N, C-alpha and C positions, 0 to 999 in steps of 0.2 A: 534483578529487575525480572520481572514475569517477561515471557517470549515474546507478547506483542512489543515489546521496545527491546529486543532483542535484534534489530536488523542491521546489525554493526561489523560485523564479523568482514575481517581482513581478504582482498579479493583474492582467490587464487581460481585460475581457470583451470573450468577439467576439460579434460579430453572429450570432445563432440564426436558422435556418428556419424554415418553416412547423411546425404541429402537425398530424402523418398522424393522423387521421378514422379510419383500418380498420378493418374485421372487417363491413363490408356487401356488398362486391366480393367474387366465387368467386376471385380470386386476387391476392395484395400486389403495387403495382406503386410505385418507388422512382426518381423520375429517370430517365434513360435505360437503365436495366437493371431485370429483374421478377424479385425473388422469388417463384416460383412454388408454393402453399400454396392447397389448399382452403379453402374458407368456413368449415367447421368447424374446422379446424385453424387457421387465424388468430383466430376469436374466441378459442380456447385459449392462443394465444398471447400474444394482448392481456391473459387474465384473469391468464397465468402473469407478465406483465410485473408486473400492479399489486399481489401476493398479498405479503402481511407478511411481511419478514424481517428483523426486531430486531437479529438477530446473525448475521453469515455469517463460519464459523469455517474457514478455512483448515488444511487438514490434509496435512503436506508427507510424508506418507506412508513417515515412517522408521520403521516397525515393525518390520519383519522385520530391519532391522540390528543388534538386541537379539538376545542367544542364548535361545534356547528358544521363539520367537514362530513355531509350527510347526504350531497348531491353531489353528480359529478360534474359539477361546473367548480362548486365548492372545494372539492376535493385536488379538480385537473389545478386551478388555480395556484395551489400554494406551492408546490413544485417541480410542475410540469410546463405550465405556459412559460417558464422563463426559457425552455429549449430550442424554439424553434428559429432559421435563421441566424443561429450561430454559429463556433465551430462545433458544437457535439454534435458529433456524428452515432452515438452509441449513447443509449441510456442502459444501465447495470443496474436494477432493479431489487432490492432487498426487501420485502415485504415482513420483517421480524427479525427474529433469531433462531436460532437451532431448531428448536420444538414447535415456538409458538408463532401465530402469524397472523396477517390482516386480511390477506385474501382465504377462500371459500376452500380451504384445505378438506381432501378426504382424507388423508395421512399427515400425521399433526394434530396440532390445536389451532384456536384462533382466539385473541387477547378479549379478558375480561370469564374464561370457561373455568377459570381455575380460580374462583371468588375475589378474586382480592380489587379493592373496590379504585386502587392508583389506575386502572386502567377502564374508567368507566364511560370517559367518552369515545374511547375507542370500542367500548361492546355497544355503545350505543347507536355511535356514529356507523359500523360496519353492521348490525342489523337494520338501521334501516336504508343502506343501500342495496343489501340482499334483497331485502321488501321491493326494493325498486328494480328489480332484476338485474342489480350492478355487482361486479366486486372487482377488488384492487387492483388486483393485478390485468386481471383481463381489462380493466378500462385503460391502463397504462402500456400494457401491448396494442391494442387499436390505436389508441395516441401518437404511438411511436410508427406508428405503421400509417396510418393516416399522412404522418408530414416527413415517411423517407428517411428514417431513422432506425437504427440496427436495435433493437430489443433482447436483452439474457438475462433470467431470470437471476439472482444471485443468492446464493444459501451460505448463510454464515455455519459453517460445518461444526461448529462445537464452538460459539458465542458463549462467554464465562460473565454476562453483565450480571445474572443469574446468582454468582456469587456476591455479590451487595448490594441486589436491586431482587428482592425478595417476589416482589410482584411479578418479576419474569419467570418465574420457577414453573414450568409448567407441570400439569397435571400428571403426567409419563415419568419425569423425573423424580417427582415428590411418590409416585408408587414403586416407582425401581431406585432407589436409594444409591446403593452395589452398583448402578450402571458410570457412577459418578468416580473421579480418582479421589476425592476427600469429603469430608463435610463439614458441615459448619463450623464446627470445631475449630477448622484449619485454619477461621479468619485471625485467630490467635497470630498466625504466623507476618510478619512485617510484610508491606505492601512491594518488596521490592524481593518475594519470595515466589517463586512460582508454587507453593503450596498452599499459597495466599487464596489464589483461583480454584477453590476447590469442587467447583460443579464442572471442570472439564469433562468430557467424555472420555470411558475406558474404551478406545478401540481394540482393546483385547478378545472384548466383548463380541462375540459375532450378532447379539440381541440389537447391540448398538449400531453395527453396521448396516445390519438389514431393516432397521427401521428409517436410520437416513438414506441407504437408498429408495427404499420404500416413497419420502417426502418430494426429491427429484426425482423419482418415476413417475409421481403422482402430474406432476407438473407437465412432465413432459408427452405425457397419453391424454391431455385435458387443456392444456392452453397453446395458443400457437406462437411459441416464441421464438425466434430464432435462437435462440442456443444458451447452456447454462454455466456459468459461475461457480466452480465449488471452493470458495473462499476457505480455503485451510488457515488463512491468515489470520483468521477469527476464531480461534484463536491457537497457535501453533502446539499445543500439549495435549497428545493424546494418548499417552504412557507414562505410569510410573515413573519410568526412570528418567525423562524428561522434568516430572515433577520434582526429582529426586538430584536436579542439577546432571544431568550423565546423560552421554549420547545413547541413540536407540540403540538397537542389537541388529544383526542382519536378518534376524525372524520379523520382527517391527517394522523392517522396511517393506519384508516381503510384504507383510499384511496390508501395508497401507498401497503398494503398488494391487497387489489383488481387489484393494476396495476401490481402487480408481480407476482400473481394468473394466473391472463390472461395470460401472457406472457409463463408460465410454461404450460398452458394448450396449447398455439398453438405449443411449443416445441412438445408436447409429442404428437398432431396429425401430425406436420409434421414429425416427428419423421416415426411414424407407418405407413404415407402413401408412405414413400422412404424405408422401410424395415429397418433401425437401428437408435438407440435413438440419439436424440440432446442433450448434456447436459445443465443444467442452471446453471451458477455461477455467484453468485453475489456475487461484491466488497463493502464492507461495511467498515464504523470504528470501530474501533481495542478494543472498549468495550459494551456490551449489553447496558450500561446508557447511550453514544452518543448515538450508532444506535436507541435506542428510543428517545433520543432527538431531532431525527432529521426527525425522522418518519420510521424510518424501526423498525418492533418487529423481532428483527432474532430468538428470541426463538420460538416465533410463527411459522415463515416460518419453520424454522428445523423440530417442532411438526409436521405441516402440511407434509410436505416433498418435500418442496419448494425451494429445492438446492441439489445441487450435491456434490457440493465443494462450500466453503466458502474460498476466497481472501479478506484481510483484512489490510486495514489502507494503508498510502502515501508511508511509507518506509521513512520520513522525520527524525525520532528519531528511526532509526535502532538499537542501540546498549541496549534503554533504554523503548522500547514502551512494552505495557503490554501483551502479545503475551497468557500467560497462559491462560487467564480467555474464550476466545474463541475457543482457540482449546479446553479445555476440554467440554464445553457447544460442541462444535462440534461432538467430540468426542464418548459424549451418545446419540449422535444421528446418529454414524456411518456415518459421514462425515469428511472426511479431511480437513487442514486447513491450508489454504499457506500467513504468513506474507508475508510483502514487505519490500523491501532494494532497496531505489532508489539512484541513485548514482547524483543526485541531490541535492543540499545543504545538503550534507553531510560531515562531516569534515572527514579527513582524505581519502578521497575517492579516491586520487591518490596512496594511499597506500593500496595493497593484504593483510595488517595484519590486516586494520582497517575491510575489509569484512571480514576478518574469524573470526574476531570478533564477530560481527555482528550476523553470520549465525552459529557460535556455541553459542550465547544468543538462538535463534531463539529456534533450537535446543533443549535445556536443556528446556525450556519452554514447551513444546509438540508441535510445528511444525510438521506437516507432511514433510515441503521443503521447498524450498525458493520460492520468487516470486520475479521477480529481474525489475527492473521498472528504467528507463533513462541509461539502461547501454545496447549503442549498436557496438558492435566490429567489424571490418568489418575481423577479423581473431580469432579463437580461443582463447578468454581470459582464464586465470586464474582463476577469476571467473567463468566462464562456467564450468571448469574442475574440482574446487576446493570445492564449495560450498555446494553442495547437498547432499554430502555424510558425515557419522560423521569420514569416515574411512579416508578419502585425509585430513580431516581438525586437525584428531589427532597429535598430535607432530609439528606443524606448529607453526611460529612466530604468535602472535597477537596482539591485541591493543582493552582494553575495557575500555569503554566511557562513564561518564552521558553527553546524550546530552547537548548540548548547542543551544539555539535558541534566538537569542538577538532582540528585535525588538524596547527597548526602554523603557522606564519606566513605561510606559504604559500597556507593552505586557501582562499581567496577568487580562483578561477581567473576569467578574464576573459572575457566576451560570456554572463555567468548572475548573475543579482542575485540574490544571497540575503540577502534581506532579511529574512526572518524569524529568525536565530539569532545566537546567540552564539556566540565573542568579538566585542567589538566594539569600538575606541578612542573615548573621549574627547576629542574637540577639544581640543586644548592652547591657545588663542585666546579660548577662555570660551564658545566658542558651543555648544548644547547636541546631542548624541546622542539621538536620538528615537527611540523602540523603541514596540513594540506589544505587550502584556498581555491578550489575548484571556481573557475570562470567559464561560463561557454558562451562569451563575447570576446571576438577578436579588437583586443582594446590597441593592440598596437596599430591595424590595419583603419582601425576611426580615428584616431592620432594622426597616421599619416595622409587620411583625407581631412585633417580639420575638424570631424565631426565629436569630437570628443572633448566635452568642455571642463569636464573632473570628472577628477578617481581619487576618492576621499577613505582613506582606510583607519578605521579605529581599531586598540587593541585595548580592554581593557583588564588590570591586574588585579586581583580580589583585594589584595594589602595595598593601600594608596600609597602607604611611607615609601615602598619599596617600588613606585611603575616608573622612577627616575633611574634605577640603574639597572633597567630590562635594556640589552642590545636586542635590536631588529634587525634581521634581513629576510628581504625577497624574494627569492631565485637567483642567492650569493649575494647580493647586492646588499650594502648597509644603509639603511636608509634614519635616516634623522627627523626626528620630529617636527612640525608646524607649532603644535602648540603641547602642551600636558596639562594636565588638570589633576593636580594633587589631590587633590578632595576627594575626586570620582577615582583615583585610579587608573585615570586614560591617556593613553598617547596618542595624537590624532596626526596621519600621514597624508600629506599631499603627492600623488605620483603620476610620475608621466603614464604614455601610456607604455611606452616601452619595457617599464619594469614589469610587465605584466605578461601573462603567455595567455594563450588558449586552453584549456582544461586545467592539470594540475600545475598549481603555483604551490612552492615549498617554501612556505615559512620558519624561520626560526626563530626563539627566544630562548635569548640565554643573560645569567646574572652574573658575569665574571667579577665583580665586583664584591658577592657577598662571604662572607666568611662559612666555610663548610659545614659548621655545626649549627649555622641557622635554620631558621626553618622556611621549605623552601615556598618560595613565593607560587601563586596558583594564574597560571593563564585563563580568564572568564568566558570571555568574546572579544570576537574579531569578527568586522563588520566591513564590507566595501561599498560605498556607495558609487555609483555610476551614473552620471547625466552627460546629456548627447546635447549636441545645440540645434 
């Protein structure tokens, strides 16, 4: 599957470097490079790094794509009026894709310039706003500052929507097809192959790096943003090696580090010019191993001071994402870490209980807050009001899930250990399938205090006729199903608080009575529904 879904590498904590204790020297020094900044700005940067961010709201900037969004009032009503008075302390605004935007970029293009009729609304709205003296990024920046909310420009540094949405293919990419890692003909590859996503840019070409750098520099020169997010997760395919299912080389890792260092040096320079620091936030895959696989030496970046915060992952496996590793690495370097929870591709996305469970798990694994992706309410949502605080999550009903990403029989590609998701086969030789069910709440404590009303766990087997032969243990304790649905292949268990732990819970499924030659059963879904009194 493409690497935007490869957020599943088995956690292996890398050794962290020394924690920087800056703020005293007139300029900040990191390793062999020097990110120059006056002492007053260095102090302001350290304070900004530590500010409270309960929820980071990623707004992907699609407001002008709708009809009639041609005034500031209409524009702000679509996605920004829901922010004030909630737990959203930071807005990461992404007004477009990699090279095509809704703001009035001087480097990069504006939607509608490439002649496609698909974005006619955007073209008309952007022009109407421009004639009125308005700009999408400037309006969001002013709105956030008015409401004392941090505003960060988010640049999807390698968005691949234009692989299958030709209306997003910029004139620059059309003029320079050799800057992409593939061609349209590569759509012949299945969607679970990186090669399918042919429009990813080739970062070995200096012209590509220069152009992307220029887009970020233009923003830092002309907009009063508090920071820039370099969103490497959209999408982490920068070299031909990655497209061919191979890890990046040391030379390619060096290219990515040099590119990101150059961005940091520019942000420090432009922040010094305006007298206020510009934070730099890389958004990276969820683990050190996967970052390195695609060319990002995240530990080296932190050791060199090339990040003020970290945002991680795509949010597509929100309950079982391996949050703890990069949280630990970031904290060793004095950096806050914010994992993503996405409303797209998320089971139980329509249930606030599911969102609560995912947020509880992230907090229990060390996250400093929540990064919300693909959630765009027009009015303050429960997500905005609850998910960023342990206090507002406490004692509220939740659903905890082992994530399910089903693409077909060949969905587990070689080289990437997708240890955190279902479906998975139950061995036919009687050996157990071992799974991890993370539970962010302290259910034993809630039970002891009489606050736990119920904890009901369901296990679904793909082959309904074999469900009754499955033996289930939770943390070594054999469970007896309260009910079995032979038609659906589901087993339901009523748990007491003592059966569960806060954090990882070992769930084992085995089929001891089946013949060794029988086709393995498959575990398709696991859900734990928790209700409080």
